[in-house]
Backbone as a printed PyTorch tensor [residue, N CA C, xyz], in Angstrom:
tensor([[[-71.7340, 100.2160, 180.2920],
         [-71.6400,  99.5040, 179.0450],
         [-70.4220,  98.5510, 179.1230]],

        [[-70.5990,  97.3770, 178.4630],
         [-69.4410,  96.4260, 178.4520],
         [-68.4070,  96.9130, 177.5280]],

        [[-67.2760,  96.6280, 177.7710],
         [-66.1170,  97.0550, 176.8930],
         [-66.1810,  96.2680, 175.6440]],

        [[-65.7770,  97.0010, 174.5600],
         [-65.6540,  96.3760, 173.2130],
         [-64.8100,  95.0080, 173.4120]],

        [[-65.2320,  94.0690, 172.5000],
         [-64.6050,  92.7950, 172.6060],
         [-64.5320,  92.2530, 171.2230]],

        [[-63.6460,  91.1840, 171.0640],
         [-63.4000,  90.4910, 169.7140],
         [-64.8510,  90.0820, 169.2780]],

        [[-65.0990,  90.2430, 167.9600],
         [-66.3930,  89.9220, 167.3430],
         [-67.3500,  91.0620, 167.2380]],

        [[-67.1510,  92.1180, 168.0210],
         [-67.9780,  93.2850, 167.9840],
         [-67.6320,  94.1760, 166.7780]],

        [[-68.5880,  94.9730, 166.3200],
         [-68.3150,  95.9520, 165.3470],
         [-67.9360,  97.2710, 166.1050]],

        [[-66.9610,  97.8700, 165.5940],
         [-66.4590,  99.1860, 166.2590],
         [-67.6090, 100.2550, 165.9530]],

        [[-67.8710, 100.9970, 167.0430],
         [-68.9680, 101.9480, 166.8760],
         [-68.5460, 103.0870, 166.0180]],

        [[-69.4840, 103.8050, 165.3040],
         [-69.2020, 104.9610, 164.5450],
         [-68.8780, 106.1120, 165.5530]],

        [[-67.9650, 106.9530, 165.0870],
         [-67.7120, 108.1730, 166.0220],
         [-66.8500, 109.1510, 165.1210]],

        [[-66.9010, 110.2870, 165.4990],
         [-66.0570, 111.3740, 164.8140],
         [-65.0700, 111.8560, 165.7630]],

        [[-63.8190, 111.9360, 165.2520],
         [-62.7330, 112.3880, 166.1150],
         [-61.9960, 113.5330, 165.2810]],

        [[-61.1890, 114.2940, 165.9810],
         [-60.5230, 115.5440, 165.3330],
         [-58.9370, 115.2940, 165.2650]],

        [[-58.4400, 115.9280, 164.3250],
         [-56.9280, 115.7980, 164.0700],
         [-56.5880, 116.9940, 163.2290]],

        [[-55.2780, 117.3240, 163.2350],
         [-54.6380, 118.3370, 162.3340],
         [-53.9500, 117.6620, 161.1740]],

        [[-54.3700, 118.0070, 159.9450],
         [-53.6940, 117.4570, 158.7750],
         [-52.2580, 118.0550, 158.5500]],

        [[-51.6640, 117.6490, 157.4870],
         [-50.2360, 118.0380, 157.1930],
         [-50.1750, 119.6140, 156.9900]],

        [[-51.2080, 120.2160, 156.6900],
         [-51.1900, 121.7010, 156.5230],
         [-51.6620, 122.4320, 157.8880]],

        [[-51.6670, 121.6520, 158.9750],
         [-52.1600, 122.1610, 160.3020],
         [-53.4950, 122.7560, 160.2560]],

        [[-54.4320, 122.1250, 159.3490],
         [-55.8120, 122.5330, 159.3990],
         [-56.6490, 121.5360, 160.1980]],

        [[-57.3790, 121.9260, 161.1010],
         [-58.1630, 121.1100, 161.9420],
         [-59.2500, 120.3920, 161.1180]],

        [[-59.3390, 119.0010, 161.2760],
         [-60.1410, 118.1200, 160.4320],
         [-60.9390, 117.2370, 161.3540]],

        [[-62.1680, 116.9410, 160.8970],
         [-63.0390, 115.8600, 161.6700],
         [-62.9580, 114.6360, 160.8160]],

        [[-62.9350, 113.4490, 161.3810],
         [-62.8810, 112.2650, 160.5550],
         [-63.8090, 111.2530, 161.2890]],

        [[-64.4750, 110.5360, 160.4520],
         [-65.3260, 109.3290, 160.9460],
         [-64.4060, 108.0140, 161.1030]],

        [[-64.6770, 107.3860, 162.1500],
         [-63.8120, 106.1690, 162.3540],
         [-64.1950, 105.1300, 161.2760]],

        [[-65.5020, 105.0150, 160.9440],
         [-65.9400, 104.1290, 159.9880],
         [-65.3320, 104.5110, 158.5820]],

        [[-65.0740, 105.7420, 158.3140],
         [-64.5260, 106.1550, 157.0010],
         [-63.0520, 105.6690, 157.0310]],

        [[-62.3870, 105.5810, 158.0700],
         [-61.0320, 105.1810, 158.1960],
         [-60.8580, 103.6060, 158.1870]],

        [[-61.8910, 102.9310, 158.7050],
         [-61.8040, 101.4880, 158.8810],
         [-62.7340, 100.6030, 158.0060]],

        [[-63.6100, 101.0370, 157.3500],
         [-64.4200, 100.2640, 156.4910],
         [-63.6620,  99.6980, 155.3580]],

        [[-63.7430,  98.4210, 155.2420],
         [-63.1340,  97.6940, 154.1280],
         [-61.5670,  97.5280, 154.3050]],

        [[-61.1050,  97.9000, 155.4550],
         [-59.6550,  97.8000, 155.6840],
         [-59.3170,  97.1820, 157.0480]],

        [[-58.0210,  96.7570, 157.1210],
         [-57.5190,  96.2670, 158.4600],
         [-56.7740,  97.4190, 159.0580]],

        [[-57.1710,  97.7190, 160.3070],
         [-56.6580,  98.9440, 160.9890],
         [-56.2670,  98.4310, 162.5080]],

        [[-55.4210,  99.1470, 163.0300],
         [-55.1410,  99.0560, 164.4380],
         [-55.5480, 100.4070, 165.1650]],

        [[-56.3230, 100.2720, 166.1510],
         [-56.7060, 101.4450, 166.9630],
         [-56.0520, 101.2150, 168.3990]],

        [[-55.1920, 102.2260, 168.6930],
         [-54.4390, 102.1630, 169.8820],
         [-55.0030, 103.3300, 170.7820]],

        [[-55.3960, 103.0070, 172.0410],
         [-55.9710, 103.9640, 173.0000],
         [-54.9740, 104.1060, 174.0230]],

        [[-54.8070, 105.3920, 174.4570],
         [-53.9700, 105.7460, 175.5360],
         [-54.5380, 106.6270, 176.5430]],

        [[-54.1430, 106.5600, 177.8360],
         [-54.8340, 107.4670, 178.7870],
         [-54.4970, 108.9400, 178.6510]],

        [[-53.3190, 109.2370, 178.0740],
         [-53.1040, 110.6920, 177.8860],
         [-51.8590, 110.9970, 177.0940]],

        [[-51.8700, 112.0270, 176.2760],
         [-50.6850, 112.4830, 175.5020],
         [-49.6510, 113.0220, 176.5620]],

        [[-48.4310, 112.8130, 176.1930],
         [-47.2560, 113.2070, 177.0120],
         [-47.1950, 112.4210, 178.2790]],

        [[-47.9190, 111.4940, 178.5990],
         [-47.7710, 110.6780, 179.8410],
         [-46.5170, 109.6980, 179.6120]],

        [[-45.9730, 109.3000, 180.6710],
         [-44.7100, 108.5830, 180.5410],
         [-44.8690, 107.1850, 179.7560]],

        [[-45.7600, 106.3550, 180.2350],
         [-45.8150, 105.0410, 179.4790],
         [-46.3540, 105.2550, 178.0790]],

        [[-47.2790, 106.1590, 177.8760],
         [-47.7640, 106.3610, 176.4780],
         [-46.7160, 106.8760, 175.5500]],

        [[-45.9990, 107.8860, 176.0800],
         [-45.0010, 108.5470, 175.2690],
         [-43.6110, 107.8170, 175.1050]],

        [[-43.3380, 107.0440, 176.0310],
         [-41.9410, 106.4240, 176.0300],
         [-42.1170, 104.8940, 175.6170]],

        [[-43.2470, 104.2550, 175.6740],
         [-43.2910, 102.7980, 175.4820],
         [-44.4260, 102.4660, 174.4640]],

        [[-45.6130, 102.8200, 174.7690],
         [-46.7450, 102.3660, 173.9830],
         [-46.7740, 102.7960, 172.4920]],

        [[-46.8730, 104.1760, 172.3770],
         [-46.8920, 104.7840, 170.9710],
         [-45.5400, 104.5170, 170.2330]],

        [[-44.4650, 104.7510, 170.8920],
         [-43.2270, 104.4780, 170.0650],
         [-43.0740, 103.1420, 169.4300]],

        [[-43.6380, 102.1230, 170.2000],
         [-43.6340, 100.7650, 169.5510],
         [-44.2990, 100.6670, 168.2710]],

        [[-45.4420, 101.3380, 168.1960],
         [-46.2000, 101.3850, 166.9710],
         [-45.6570, 102.1680, 165.8520]],

        [[-44.9890, 103.1570, 166.2240],
         [-44.2070, 104.0160, 165.3400],
         [-43.0270, 103.3400, 164.6340]],

        [[-42.2590, 102.7100, 165.5750],
         [-41.0780, 101.8950, 165.1210],
         [-41.4320, 100.7610, 164.3800]],

        [[-42.5860, 100.0620, 164.5160],
         [-42.8290,  98.8610, 163.8050],
         [-44.0250,  99.0370, 162.7920]],

        [[-44.2850, 100.2640, 162.4400],
         [-45.3400, 100.4820, 161.5930],
         [-45.1980,  99.8780, 160.2240]],

        [[-43.9950,  99.9110, 159.7290],
         [-43.6990,  99.1580, 158.4040],
         [-44.0400,  97.6840, 158.4490]],

        [[-43.6380,  97.1790, 159.5630],
         [-43.9730,  95.7150, 159.7500],
         [-45.4930,  95.4380, 159.7500]],

        [[-46.2730,  96.3030, 160.5220],
         [-47.6680,  96.2200, 160.4450],
         [-48.2880,  96.3690, 159.0880]],

        [[-47.7560,  97.3660, 158.3380],
         [-48.1620,  97.6690, 157.0170],
         [-47.9720,  96.4230, 156.0750]],

        [[-46.8260,  95.8050, 156.2310],
         [-46.4300,  94.6050, 155.4720],
         [-47.4380,  93.4100, 155.6840]],

        [[-48.1220,  93.4130, 156.8850],
         [-49.0090,  92.4050, 157.2250],
         [-50.4650,  92.8200, 156.8290]],

        [[-50.5610,  93.8570, 156.0680],
         [-51.8600,  94.2900, 155.6910],
         [-52.6390,  95.3630, 156.3920]],

        [[-51.9780,  95.9540, 157.3800],
         [-52.5940,  97.0110, 158.2410],
         [-52.6090,  98.3390, 157.4230]],

        [[-53.8020,  98.9580, 157.2070],
         [-53.9070, 100.0840, 156.2800],
         [-53.7490, 101.3690, 157.1150]],

        [[-54.2060, 101.3830, 158.3360],
         [-54.2270, 102.5350, 159.1780],
         [-53.8230, 102.1020, 160.5830]],

        [[-52.9930, 102.9780, 161.2040],
         [-52.7060, 102.9180, 162.7330],
         [-53.2180, 104.1670, 163.3960]],

        [[-54.2330, 104.1100, 164.0840],
         [-54.8230, 105.1540, 164.7920],
         [-54.5950, 105.2390, 166.2270]],

        [[-54.0960, 106.4260, 166.6710],
         [-53.9320, 106.5140, 168.1860],
         [-54.9620, 107.5570, 168.6910]],

        [[-55.7400, 107.1220, 169.6800],
         [-56.7740, 107.8670, 170.1940],
         [-56.5030, 108.1550, 171.6670]],

        [[-56.8120, 109.3910, 172.1120],
         [-56.6080, 109.8020, 173.4280],
         [-57.6560, 110.7740, 173.8080]],

        [[-58.0270, 110.8160, 175.0660],
         [-58.9530, 111.8230, 175.5460],
         [-58.1770, 113.1580, 175.8560]],

        [[-57.8820, 113.8070, 174.8180],
         [-57.2030, 115.1030, 174.7170],
         [-57.6840, 115.8830, 173.6470]],

        [[-57.5170, 117.1890, 173.6820],
         [-58.0430, 117.9750, 172.5900],
         [-57.0900, 117.9060, 171.3880]],

        [[-57.5470, 118.3300, 170.2300],
         [-56.8250, 118.1230, 169.0250],
         [-55.4670, 118.9490, 169.0440]],

        [[-55.4590, 120.0880, 169.7430],
         [-54.2020, 120.9250, 169.8420],
         [-53.1110, 120.0610, 170.5750]],

        [[-53.4480, 119.3970, 171.5680],
         [-52.5110, 118.6460, 172.4420],
         [-52.0520, 117.4170, 171.5870]],

        [[-52.9900, 116.8800, 170.9790],
         [-52.6490, 115.5730, 170.0660],
         [-51.6950, 116.0040, 168.9860]],

        [[-51.9210, 117.1530, 168.2770],
         [-51.0580, 117.6330, 167.2870],
         [-49.6490, 117.9630, 167.8110]],

        [[-49.6140, 118.5740, 169.0050],
         [-48.2200, 118.8760, 169.5850],
         [-47.6070, 117.5410, 169.9600]],

        [[-48.2640, 116.6580, 170.4310],
         [-47.7170, 115.2840, 170.7890],
         [-47.1790, 114.5790, 169.5480]],

        [[-48.0170, 114.5350, 168.5430],
         [-47.5580, 113.9330, 167.2770],
         [-46.2100, 114.5660, 166.7100]],

        [[-46.0410, 115.8590, 166.9790],
         [-44.8440, 116.4410, 166.4630],
         [-43.5950, 116.1480, 167.2250]],

        [[-43.7950, 115.4960, 168.2910],
         [-42.6090, 115.0450, 169.1330],
         [-41.9910, 113.7160, 168.5250]],

        [[-42.6880, 113.2680, 167.5050],
         [-42.2560, 111.9750, 166.8500],
         [-41.9730, 112.2760, 165.4070]],

        [[-40.7940, 113.0370, 165.1010],
         [-40.6140, 113.4290, 163.6740],
         [-40.4040, 112.1930, 162.8320]],

        [[-40.0140, 111.1110, 163.2790],
         [-39.7720, 109.9120, 162.4830],
         [-41.1790, 109.2310, 162.1010]],

        [[-42.2510, 109.6670, 162.7080],
         [-43.5030, 108.9920, 162.5190],
         [-44.1010, 109.3530, 161.0560]],

        [[-44.3900, 108.2670, 160.2610],
         [-45.0220, 108.4960, 158.9900],
         [-46.4040, 107.7870, 158.8810]],

        [[-46.7610, 106.9910, 159.8960],
         [-47.9190, 106.1370, 159.7470],
         [-48.9150, 106.2100, 160.7880]],

        [[-48.7150, 106.5900, 161.9910],
         [-49.6310, 106.7510, 163.0590],
         [-50.2870, 107.9620, 162.9830]],

        [[-51.5910, 107.9930, 162.9420],
         [-52.4470, 109.1330, 162.9040],
         [-52.9520, 109.3700, 164.3510]],

        [[-52.7510, 110.5700, 164.8750],
         [-53.1550, 111.0010, 166.2990],
         [-54.4890, 111.6790, 166.2030]],

        [[-55.4330, 111.0330, 166.8440],
         [-56.8900, 111.5470, 166.7670],
         [-57.3240, 111.8790, 168.2720]],

        [[-57.9750, 112.9470, 168.3460],
         [-58.3860, 113.6030, 169.6210],
         [-59.8170, 113.1950, 169.8740]],

        [[-60.1380, 112.6600, 171.0540],
         [-61.4720, 112.3630, 171.5560],
         [-61.7060, 113.2800, 172.8310]],

        [[-61.5580, 114.6320, 172.5660],
         [-61.6100, 115.6580, 173.6090],
         [-62.7090, 115.3710, 174.6500]],

        [[-63.8530, 115.0830, 174.4320],
         [-64.9910, 114.8430, 175.3920],
         [-65.1500, 113.5010, 175.8380]],

        [[-64.2680, 112.5510, 175.3210],
         [-64.3590, 111.1370, 175.6230],
         [-65.6790, 110.4160, 175.1400]],

        [[-66.2370, 111.0260, 174.1040],
         [-67.4870, 110.4470, 173.5320],
         [-67.2670, 109.0880, 172.9520]],

        [[-66.1670, 108.9940, 172.2370],
         [-65.9360, 107.7300, 171.4390],
         [-65.3130, 106.7130, 172.4520]],

        [[-64.6050, 107.1870, 173.3640],
         [-64.0450, 106.3230, 174.4800],
         [-65.2120, 105.6550, 175.2510]],

        [[-66.2600, 106.4330, 175.5600],
         [-67.4570, 105.8410, 176.2360],
         [-68.1410, 104.8820, 175.2840]],

        [[-68.3070, 105.2180, 173.9390],
         [-68.8960, 104.2790, 173.0230],
         [-68.1530, 102.9460, 173.0190]],

        [[-66.8600, 102.8810, 173.1530],
         [-66.1330, 101.7390, 173.2450],
         [-66.2730, 100.9940, 174.5460]],

        [[-66.6890, 101.6950, 175.5630],
         [-66.8850, 101.1410, 176.8350],
         [-65.4890, 101.1260, 177.5620]],

        [[-64.5910, 101.9760, 177.2270],
         [-63.2660, 101.9150, 177.7080],
         [-62.7880, 103.1340, 178.5230]],

        [[-63.7910, 103.8120, 179.0800],
         [-63.4170, 104.9780, 179.9350],
         [-62.7130, 104.5930, 181.2650]],

        [[-61.9050, 105.4190, 181.6810],
         [-61.1270, 105.2210, 182.8470],
         [-61.2640, 106.3820, 183.7590]],

        [[-61.8510, 106.3450, 184.9750],
         [-62.1030, 107.3420, 185.9670],
         [-60.8590, 107.6780, 186.6930]],

        [[-60.1530, 108.7380, 186.3610],
         [-58.9450, 109.2010, 187.0700],
         [-59.1590, 110.5110, 187.8000]],

        [[-60.3870, 110.7450, 188.1890],
         [-60.6870, 111.9150, 188.8950],
         [-59.8920, 112.0160, 190.2620]],

        [[-59.6780, 110.9720, 190.9070],
         [-58.9270, 111.0340, 192.1760],
         [-57.5070, 111.5350, 191.9960]],

        [[-57.0090, 111.3010, 190.7680],
         [-55.6960, 111.8780, 190.4100],
         [-55.6130, 113.1610, 189.7400]],

        [[-56.8820, 113.8000, 189.6650],
         [-56.9780, 115.0690, 189.0810],
         [-56.9590, 115.1000, 187.5110]],

        [[-57.1310, 113.9260, 186.9410],
         [-57.1210, 113.8200, 185.4860],
         [-58.4760, 113.6710, 184.8290]],

        [[-59.4480, 113.5300, 185.4820],
         [-60.9130, 113.4470, 184.9510],
         [-61.0470, 112.0330, 184.2980]],

        [[-61.9230, 111.9900, 183.2510],
         [-62.1240, 110.8340, 182.6190],
         [-61.1420, 110.6570, 181.5250]],

        [[-60.5370, 109.4980, 181.5140],
         [-59.5740, 109.1250, 180.4070],
         [-59.9340, 107.8320, 179.7520]],

        [[-59.0840, 107.3350, 178.9120],
         [-59.2980, 106.0820, 178.2630],
         [-58.3820, 104.9710, 178.9420]],

        [[-58.9880, 103.8230, 179.0080],
         [-58.0600, 102.6640, 179.3360],
         [-57.0570, 102.4900, 178.2610]],

        [[-55.9030, 101.9710, 178.5960],
         [-54.8910, 101.6220, 177.4750],
         [-55.3940, 100.4600, 176.7460]],

        [[-55.3340, 100.4620, 175.4130],
         [-55.7820,  99.3880, 174.5740],
         [-55.2020,  99.3360, 173.3410]],

        [[-55.2800,  98.2370, 172.6210],
         [-54.9890,  98.1300, 171.1160],
         [-55.9970,  97.1690, 170.5590]],

        [[-56.6850,  97.6090, 169.5220],
         [-57.6390,  96.8360, 168.8170],
         [-57.2110,  96.5350, 167.4260]],

        [[-57.3750,  95.2160, 167.0950],
         [-57.1110,  94.9490, 165.5740],
         [-58.4740,  94.8190, 165.0170]],

        [[-58.7280,  95.5800, 163.9900],
         [-60.0010,  95.6740, 163.3340],
         [-59.9620,  95.3640, 161.9300]],

        [[-60.8440,  94.4530, 161.4300],
         [-60.8310,  94.1880, 160.0180],
         [-62.2670,  94.4470, 159.4830]],

        [[-62.3290,  95.4810, 158.6110],
         [-63.6780,  95.7390, 158.0320],
         [-64.6930,  96.0180, 159.0840]],

        [[-64.2860,  96.9010, 160.1380],
         [-65.1460,  97.2310, 161.2250],
         [-65.3680,  96.2740, 162.3530]],

        [[-64.9230,  95.0810, 162.1110],
         [-65.0490,  93.9190, 163.0680],
         [-63.8160,  93.8170, 163.9240]],

        [[-63.9510,  93.7220, 165.1760],
         [-62.7940,  93.5970, 166.1410],
         [-62.3160,  92.1620, 166.0490]],

        [[-61.0350,  91.9620, 165.6750],
         [-60.4280,  90.6170, 165.6240],
         [-59.6720,  90.3300, 166.9760]],

        [[-59.1670,  91.3330, 167.5180],
         [-58.3990,  91.2050, 168.8000],
         [-58.6580,  92.4960, 169.5600]],

        [[-59.0070,  92.3990, 170.9060],
         [-59.2310,  93.3270, 171.7560],
         [-58.3430,  93.2620, 172.9250]],

        [[-57.1440,  93.9710, 172.8900],
         [-56.1780,  93.8430, 173.9930],
         [-56.2880,  95.0540, 174.8760]],

        [[-57.0520,  94.7630, 176.0200],
         [-57.5470,  95.7920, 176.9310],
         [-56.7220,  95.7560, 178.2260]],

        [[-56.1310,  96.8650, 178.6430],
         [-55.4290,  96.8560, 179.8930],
         [-56.3410,  97.1880, 181.0280]],

        [[-55.8600,  96.7570, 182.1560],
         [-56.4860,  97.1290, 183.4550],
         [-55.8110,  98.3220, 184.1170]],

        [[-56.5180,  99.2580, 184.6010],
         [-55.8290, 100.3970, 185.2170],
         [-54.6960, 101.0140, 184.3070]],

        [[-53.5140, 101.2850, 184.8710],
         [-52.4820, 101.8840, 184.1170],
         [-51.5420, 100.9240, 183.5730]],

        [[-51.8410,  99.6620, 183.5490],
         [-50.9110,  98.6450, 183.1360],
         [-50.5830,  98.7040, 181.6580]],

        [[-49.4040,  98.0750, 181.3280],
         [-49.0160,  97.9870, 179.9610],
         [-48.3840,  96.6840, 179.7590]],

        [[-49.3400,  95.7470, 179.4920],
         [-48.8300,  94.2370, 179.3400],
         [-49.4000,  93.6580, 178.0170]],

        [[-50.7020,  93.9200, 177.6460],
         [-51.2440,  93.2120, 176.4880],
         [-51.5250,  94.0110, 175.3030]],

        [[-51.3020,  95.3760, 175.3780],
         [-51.5810,  96.2230, 174.3120],
         [-50.4030,  96.8240, 173.3890]],

        [[-49.3600,  96.0920, 173.5610],
         [-48.1130,  96.5150, 172.7750],
         [-48.2390,  96.1430, 171.3370]],

        [[-47.4160,  96.7010, 170.6090],
         [-47.2750,  96.2670, 169.1300],
         [-46.9890,  94.8150, 169.0330]],

        [[-46.2460,  94.2740, 169.8470],
         [-45.8030,  92.9070, 169.7780],
         [-47.0540,  92.0630, 169.7750]],

        [[-48.0190,  92.3040, 170.7060],
         [-49.2580,  91.6110, 170.8690],
         [-50.0370,  91.6470, 169.6470]],

        [[-50.1370,  92.8680, 169.0760],
         [-50.8850,  93.0180, 167.8330],
         [-50.3860,  92.2420, 166.6680]],

        [[-49.0310,  92.2430, 166.6220],
         [-48.3470,  91.4080, 165.6150],
         [-48.5100,  90.0780, 165.7470]],

        [[-48.6440,  89.5240, 166.9780],
         [-48.9190,  88.1420, 167.2030],
         [-50.4230,  87.8030, 166.6770]],

        [[-51.2870,  88.7800, 166.8560],
         [-52.6510,  88.5170, 166.4560],
         [-52.8860,  88.6240, 164.9330]],

        [[-51.8680,  89.1540, 164.2800],
         [-51.8980,  89.1840, 162.7670],
         [-51.5260,  87.9700, 162.2210]]])
């Protein structure tokens, strides 16, 4: 399947997360994105160096700036289970706006066409690193990385697209 691109509609999918009361919830991407401007950030894995130290922190640190430009939701998706994503989210006590969503079986990642085969490294199927700017389910900017790079999917690049 071809990777998601600008002009495409984001596919529907259900992801898992823990709410503020530590209750496991299921959420539809379309319910979070319909009629709104959202940023969807995809990372290869929770607790991995680039994801934890560079990619996600940028979106947390500049969330207010994104919100001031009309972004209603900032969604971080990874091919990890919801327990791992919840533990990872808790390592950012300053976070008030980024929602950490689990795609444990990579179903949504495959629907986006952004799967990354890391079997040779013992990591199985993961997600390519990416950042999507979505407005009412339509992709306005699709910043997709190759391999493990971190060049085009930063918060700076999404802010430029706004």
